[in-house]
matplotlib code that plots the C-alpha trace (Angstrom):
import matplotlib.pyplot as plt

x = [200.3, 196.6, 193.9, 190.5, 187.3, 185.1, 181.7, 182.2, 179.9, 178.9, 175.9, 178.0, 180.9, 181.8, 182.9, 184.4, 182.8, 184.6, 181.7, 182.3, 179.8, 179.0, 181.6, 178.8, 175.9, 173.8, 172.7, 176.2, 175.4, 175.1, 172.3, 174.8, 176.2, 172.7, 171.9, 175.1, 174.6, 171.1, 172.1, 175.1, 175.0, 177.0, 178.2, 181.6, 181.7, 184.4, 181.7, 178.5, 176.6, 177.3, 176.7, 173.3, 172.2, 173.1, 171.3, 168.2, 168.1, 168.3, 166.2, 169.0, 168.3, 171.6, 173.3, 176.2, 179.4, 182.4, 185.7, 188.1, 191.7, 191.6, 189.9, 191.0, 193.0, 190.3, 187.4, 189.2, 189.9, 186.1, 185.2, 187.6, 186.1, 182.6, 183.6, 185.3, 182.0, 180.2, 179.1, 179.0, 180.5, 180.3, 183.2, 182.4, 184.2, 182.6, 182.8, 184.4, 186.5, 187.5, 191.3, 192.1, 193.2, 190.5, 190.5, 190.4, 193.8, 194.9, 191.6, 192.0, 195.5, 194.3, 191.4, 193.6, 196.1, 193.2, 192.4, 189.0, 187.2, 187.6, 185.2, 185.6, 182.8, 183.4, 182.2, 182.8, 186.4, 187.5, 191.0, 189.8, 186.8, 189.1, 191.8, 189.5, 188.1, 191.4, 192.6, 196.0, 197.3, 195.4, 198.0, 200.3, 199.3, 200.7, 198.2, 199.8, 196.9, 197.6, 201.0, 202.4, 201.1, 204.5, 206.2, 209.6, 208.2, 205.9, 208.9, 210.8, 207.8, 207.4, 211.1, 210.6, 207.5, 209.4, 211.0, 207.7, 207.0, 203.4, 200.5, 200.4, 197.1, 197.0, 194.3, 194.6, 192.5, 191.4, 193.4, 196.7, 196.2, 198.1, 201.2, 201.2, 200.9, 203.7, 206.0, 205.0, 206.0, 209.4, 209.8, 208.2, 208.5, 205.6, 203.8, 200.2, 197.8, 194.1, 192.3, 189.1, 186.6, 183.1, 183.2, 179.7, 178.0, 176.1, 179.1, 181.6, 184.5, 187.7, 190.4, 192.9, 196.2, 199.9, 200.9, 201.7, 198.3, 196.4, 198.4, 197.5, 193.8, 194.1, 195.6, 192.7, 189.8, 188.1, 189.2, 186.4, 185.9, 188.3, 190.5, 191.9, 195.1, 196.0, 199.5, 201.5, 204.4, 208.0, 209.6, 212.5, 214.7, 214.1, 214.9, 218.1, 219.2, 218.2, 220.1, 223.2, 224.0, 222.9, 226.4, 228.6, 229.3, 230.4, 233.9, 234.4, 234.5, 231.3, 229.6, 230.4, 229.3, 226.0, 225.1, 226.3, 224.4, 221.3, 220.8, 222.0, 224.6, 227.7, 231.0, 231.5, 228.1, 228.5, 231.8, 230.4, 227.4, 229.6, 231.9, 228.8, 227.5, 230.8, 231.7, 235.0, 236.8, 235.9, 239.5, 240.0, 237.0, 238.1, 241.6, 240.3, 237.7, 240.1, 243.0, 240.7, 239.7]
y = [131.9, 132.1, 133.5, 134.3, 134.8, 136.1, 135.3, 132.0, 129.4, 131.9, 129.9, 126.7, 127.7, 129.4, 133.1, 135.5, 138.9, 142.0, 144.4, 148.1, 149.6, 153.3, 155.4, 157.5, 158.1, 155.0, 156.4, 155.5, 151.8, 150.6, 148.5, 145.8, 145.7, 145.2, 142.5, 140.6, 140.7, 139.5, 136.6, 135.5, 132.4, 134.2, 137.7, 137.8, 141.0, 142.9, 143.7, 141.7, 144.3, 147.1, 144.9, 143.6, 147.3, 147.8, 144.6, 145.6, 149.0, 147.4, 144.3, 141.9, 138.5, 136.7, 135.1, 137.2, 135.7, 137.3, 137.9, 140.4, 141.0, 138.7, 135.7, 135.9, 132.7, 130.4, 132.2, 132.6, 128.9, 128.2, 130.8, 129.2, 125.8, 127.1, 128.7, 125.5, 123.8, 126.2, 129.0, 132.6, 134.8, 138.6, 140.1, 143.5, 145.8, 148.3, 151.1, 151.5, 149.1, 145.7, 145.2, 148.9, 149.5, 146.9, 143.1, 140.9, 141.0, 137.6, 136.1, 137.3, 135.8, 132.5, 132.4, 133.0, 130.4, 127.9, 129.0, 130.4, 133.3, 136.7, 139.4, 143.0, 145.5, 149.3, 151.6, 153.9, 154.6, 157.4, 157.9, 158.5, 160.5, 162.9, 163.0, 164.1, 167.1, 168.1, 170.5, 168.8, 167.1, 163.8, 161.8, 160.2, 159.5, 157.3, 155.7, 154.8, 154.2, 154.6, 155.6, 153.7, 154.8, 155.1, 158.5, 157.1, 154.7, 157.4, 159.8, 157.2, 156.6, 160.4, 160.6, 157.9, 159.7, 162.9, 161.6, 160.7, 162.9, 161.8, 163.2, 161.3, 160.0, 159.0, 158.1, 159.4, 159.2, 162.4, 161.9, 161.5, 164.2, 167.1, 165.0, 163.7, 167.2, 168.4, 165.5, 166.2, 169.9, 168.8, 165.9, 167.2, 170.9, 173.3, 171.8, 172.1, 169.7, 169.0, 167.5, 165.7, 164.5, 163.2, 162.4, 162.0, 162.8, 165.9, 167.6, 166.8, 169.3, 170.1, 172.1, 173.3, 175.1, 174.6, 172.1, 174.9, 176.6, 173.3, 172.5, 175.9, 175.1, 171.7, 173.2, 175.6, 173.3, 170.4, 167.5, 165.0, 162.4, 160.2, 162.1, 161.6, 163.6, 164.6, 166.0, 167.6, 165.4, 166.5, 168.4, 166.7, 169.6, 169.3, 165.6, 166.2, 168.9, 166.7, 163.7, 165.5, 168.2, 167.4, 166.1, 168.3, 170.8, 168.1, 166.7, 162.9, 162.6, 164.7, 162.6, 159.4, 160.9, 161.9, 158.3, 157.2, 159.8, 160.4, 157.0, 154.9, 153.0, 151.5, 153.0, 150.2, 150.7, 154.5, 154.3, 152.0, 154.3, 157.4, 155.7, 154.8, 158.4, 159.9, 157.1, 156.5, 153.4, 152.3, 152.2, 155.9, 156.9, 154.6, 156.2, 159.8, 159.1, 157.5, 159.9, 162.8, 161.2]
z = [141.4, 142.3, 140.1, 141.6, 139.6, 142.3, 141.0, 139.2, 140.8, 143.4, 144.5, 144.8, 147.0, 150.2, 150.2, 152.6, 152.0, 153.4, 154.2, 155.2, 157.7, 158.3, 160.2, 161.7, 159.4, 158.8, 155.4, 154.2, 154.3, 150.7, 149.2, 148.3, 151.8, 153.3, 150.8, 151.4, 155.1, 154.7, 152.4, 154.3, 156.5, 159.2, 160.1, 161.8, 163.8, 165.8, 168.5, 168.3, 170.3, 167.8, 164.8, 166.2, 166.5, 162.9, 161.9, 163.8, 162.0, 158.6, 159.5, 159.0, 160.7, 159.9, 162.9, 164.3, 165.8, 167.4, 165.5, 167.2, 168.1, 171.2, 169.7, 166.0, 166.0, 167.4, 165.8, 162.5, 162.3, 162.8, 160.1, 157.6, 158.2, 157.7, 154.4, 153.3, 153.9, 151.6, 154.0, 153.0, 155.7, 155.9, 157.9, 159.4, 161.9, 164.3, 161.7, 158.3, 156.2, 157.7, 158.0, 157.9, 161.5, 162.3, 162.6, 159.5, 157.8, 159.2, 158.3, 154.7, 154.5, 155.9, 153.5, 150.5, 151.7, 151.8, 148.2, 149.3, 147.5, 149.2, 147.9, 149.0, 149.0, 148.6, 151.2, 154.1, 155.2, 157.5, 156.1, 152.5, 153.6, 155.4, 152.7, 149.9, 151.9, 153.6, 150.9, 151.1, 147.9, 147.9, 145.9, 146.5, 150.1, 152.8, 155.2, 158.5, 160.9, 164.6, 166.0, 168.9, 172.3, 174.0, 173.6, 172.7, 170.1, 168.7, 168.4, 166.3, 164.0, 163.4, 162.6, 159.9, 158.6, 158.3, 155.1, 153.5, 150.5, 150.1, 152.2, 155.5, 157.0, 160.6, 163.2, 166.8, 169.9, 171.7, 174.9, 172.9, 170.4, 172.1, 172.7, 169.1, 167.7, 169.9, 168.8, 165.2, 165.5, 166.7, 164.3, 161.1, 161.4, 161.1, 158.1, 157.0, 158.7, 158.9, 161.9, 161.0, 163.6, 163.9, 160.2, 158.6, 161.9, 162.9, 164.5, 161.7, 161.9, 160.0, 161.7, 159.0, 159.6, 160.4, 163.1, 165.5, 164.9, 165.4, 168.5, 170.0, 169.2, 170.9, 174.0, 174.4, 173.5, 175.0, 172.8, 171.9, 169.2, 167.2, 164.8, 161.4, 160.8, 157.2, 157.1, 154.2, 153.0, 153.1, 150.1, 148.4, 149.1, 152.9, 152.8, 151.0, 153.5, 156.4, 155.1, 153.8, 156.3, 159.8, 160.9, 158.7, 161.4, 163.8, 164.2, 163.9, 167.6, 168.0, 165.3, 167.2, 170.5, 169.0, 168.3, 171.8, 173.7, 171.5, 170.0, 172.9, 170.7, 172.0, 170.8, 168.2, 166.6, 166.8, 165.0, 162.3, 161.7, 161.6, 159.0, 156.9, 157.1, 156.0, 153.5, 155.5, 156.7, 160.2, 161.3, 160.4, 162.4, 165.3, 165.3, 165.1, 167.9, 170.3, 169.6, 170.3, 173.6]

ax = plt.figure().add_subplot(projection="3d")
ax.plot(x, y, z, "-o")
ax.set_aspect("equal")
plt.show()
């Protein structure tokens, strides 16, 4: 067990601050975030060029060092050592909340393991900003972040998400949006969805409708900007139907063949899964399958 009292002896010990930065509109920077970045001994940034622009705007003169996906192990170790020595480090990403689809999670884990103080600041976050204005039930919700880039992997992830009853929140890039929406229509059905882009900026936009309607929009428009997708969760009745009835019209042999041809299982694994689905003995499925052959 570990208990953290964040502000005990604040002036006598090192601290890792997790500082959100604006996702578009610089006015969303908080007074506290500016103060912490000014008072810190070091700012650890995902992209030092972007962060230095932010620092120049708010007249923050604190030194900035690089901490990103490709140097997090070596840079993270140096940051931890500085905090152990009493330094106050402000971790920032390019935009939004550190660790949320951005670098920082490993650094937080390492800091906690070293029994260092980790202090989060509230602030800008694209997922929550989109969710509260979507018009889709905001709670419960399931934040997933970015889907895999490969079509096959993405399809599997969408299949898993199809059983999620809470509202689903995803991020997607403009050049992968149409493919993702098409896979969602197949994997989730024609649910309600909201696309949110350019959040907090001049051209902020919400596109609300069913997945098929939004896909038609995407196919006829020039897609620009990073997107947040807010998707209606599955109903309990649809999950029950999907889980209970998909194989009921199949014979035992057809059931096994489904797993072999569609899921790339070998016959042994397919027979085992079929037996599990139907609550049967494997030997009974084995006999039925091989006799039918």
